[in-house]
C-alpha positions, 0 to 999 in steps of 0.5 A: 156207590150212587150215594157217594156220587149224589153227595159229590155232585152236590159238593161240586155244585156248591163249589161252582156256586161259590166260584160264581159268587166270589167275583160278583161279590168283589164287583159289588164291593167296589160300589160304596152305596150298593148292598146286595144279596145273592141267591142261586140264580138271583142277584138283588141290588139295593141302593139307599139315598136321600131325595137330593142325592139322585146321583147315587143311582148312577152308581147302581147302574154302573154296578149293574153294567159291571155285573152284566159285563162279568156275566158276558165275559164268563159266557153267562147273561143277565136276563133283562126280561126278568129284571125288576126294579122297585122304588120305595119313596114318597109318591111325589119323588117317584117320577124324578127317581124313575128318570134317573134309572136309565136302562132300569126305568122300563123294569119298574114295578109297583110291587115285588115278591121276594121269598114269599113276601110282597113289597110295594112302593109304599111298604104298606104290605097291603098287597098279598100273594100266595103261590 
């Protein structure tokens, strides 16, 4: 009997996870230049643009605000203390890009770890980390 309950609880968690992800996928799908990855408790948004297209960052901010609003409306919250932003660009362009990040400007990091891989702003892979 415990085995059935254990399997059932995993199914319920999986169904809840899908119910949670479906609306978030629809939200991000409304923003043409935004790519995303969803994990259990992590949302990763990506925005690629040429140096003369900084206006695309406003789309990233709008997407983030839409996600934040959906989370709030569903009694969840976006944890800005855990929000991280990585700018991968030529060094001279980073200050200008950072100015256009709005509420994300304080979350800019020099490197981020994702699934055990450390990414830095130059994509040099020189920074390594072990957990």
